[in-house]
N, C-alpha and C positions, 0 to 999 in steps of 0.2 A: 504494500500500500504506500502511496506517495502523498507527502504534504508539500504543496506548492506555495512558496513564499515569494511573491513578487518583490523585485529589488527595492522599490520604494518603501515597502513595508519592512523588509529586512533592515534597510538603512535607518528607518524611523526607530525601530526597536534599539538598534545599536547606538544611535544618537542619544536616546534616553539613557542607555546603560553607561555610555562614555561620560555623560554629564553627571551621573550619580555615583559611579564607582569611587570609593570602595564600599559604598552603601548599596543595598538591594533596592530594586524597584519592580513594580508589578502593574499589570493592566489586563484589559479584556479586549475582545474583538469579535468581528463577524467572520464567519467561515461558510463556505458553500461546498457541498458534496457534489462532485461531478460523476454521475453514475457511469456514463460511457467510458470515461478514462479510469474509473475506479480510484479517484484521487480526491483530496480535499484541497481547496485553495483559500488562503486567508484573503479577505477582501477589504478589511478595514481594522485598524486597532485604535484603542482609546487609552489615554493616560488619566486615571482618576486623581483628584487631589488626594495627597497622602503625606504621612510622615514616615521617614525611613531611617534605619540605622544599619549596622553591618549584618544583621541577621533577621530583621523584621520589617514589615510594612504595615501601617495602620491607615485605613481610609478615613477621610474626613466625613463627618455626618452628611448623609444624602449624596455623596459623591457618585456612587454607582447608580442611584435613582436618577440623578441628573443626566447621566449618559444614556440610560435606558429610555428616559422620556424624550430626549432629543432624537434618539434613533427611531422611535416608533410614532412620533407625533404626526408625521405625514403618511406613514404606512405601517399600521400595527402588525402586519404580517412579518415585518423585519425582526420582530422579537425572536423568532425561531432561528434566525441566523447568528444570534449572540451566543455562540457555543465555543469560543476560543479564549483560552487563558494563557498568558505569558508572564514570566518573571525571570529575574536575574539571580544568579548566585554570586554576583559581583566578581570578586577575585578567586572564588572557589571553583571546584569542579562541577561539571554538569552531571547530575544524577537525581534520582527521585528520593528525597529525604523523607523521613517519617512525617514531617510537617506537611510536605507536598502530598503524600499519600492520604493523610487525614483530610486535607482540603479537597482533594479529588473525590473522596468518599462522601463529602457533604454536598456534592453537586446535585442540583434539583433540575435534572434534564434527562432526556433519553440517552444522550451521549454528549461527550465533551472532548475537545482536543486541547492538550497542554503542551507548552513549549518552555523549556528551561534553557537559559543561555548564560554566558559569562563574558567578562571583558576581553577575553582572548578570541571572542566570536565563535566559540564552540557552541553547538546546539544539540539538543536531545528532544525528541517529540514523541507523543504517544496519543492513542485513541482509547477512551474508556467507554464501554457500553453499559447502560443501567437497565434498560428495558428493551425487549421483553425479558431478558435475563442478563445477569452481570458477567461481563467479560473485561478483565483488567489488562492494562498495559499492552495494547497492540502497538508494536513499534512502527515507526514511519521511516521511509527513505525521504530525506529532505532535499527538495529541488529548489534552487534559488534562481530567480529570473533577474537579469541585469538592468541597471541604470537608476540614477537619482539626480535630480536637479539640486545644485548647491544652495540655491535660495530656499528650497524646501527643507534641506538639512538645517539651515539657520533658523527656520521657523520651529523645528522640533526642539532645538536647543533652548530657544526662548520659552517654549511651552514648559519645559522642565523647570526653568527658573521661576515660572509663575505657580506651578502646581506641586512641586516636591520640596518639602522642608526637611533638611538634613539634621539629624540629631547626633551630637558628638558621643563618643564612646562613654564618657563619664556621665552624660545626661541620659543615656539610653535606658538604664534600669530604672532611674527615678521617673523619667517621663512615661515609660510604659505603665507604671502604676496609676498615672493620672489620666491616661487616654480614655478610660471608661467614664471618668468623671466629666471629661470635656466632650463626651459624645462621639469619640472616634471609634470606628469599628476596627478592633484589633484582630488581625489575622496575619500570619506570616507571609503568605503569598496569595491565597485563594480569594478572588473577588466574588465568588458566588455563594 
């Protein structure tokens, strides 16, 4: 099975990662299954407002709802396309951590595609099916399509500066205990 990542989306993800490393960052996206080719293609990604540190991401209150509302306001059927999750392991290896596995298990969908990446631009992707029965970790061959406009890359970097608040190592443990009080949705990677 193949996961097709258009070059503009691959570059968008890596611009976000390059801007946030050594911290992690996460997001969601739309994906389409192409039955004839037996492949999935990422069509759009989103960067929710979030607080990050070297091992965690916490979404701002309503950050995911805002993305979902904007996506479906003109076409409610697009909600079914929102089945892609991506996150970085920053300077770490790409693998499925126990936190990643727990986030995937909490998915409320028939299926979801997950991508984990790092600053070295290594990638690992998987498909998980939940209905009609559970199938875990179906691996993908990742196919990258080429090209991105430098102006678009600059827009991605500016978006990170607007939406991602970095927490220093010393602040991280103290800040995490206050996230729930501030209304931040704390989860390591999983936006669903």
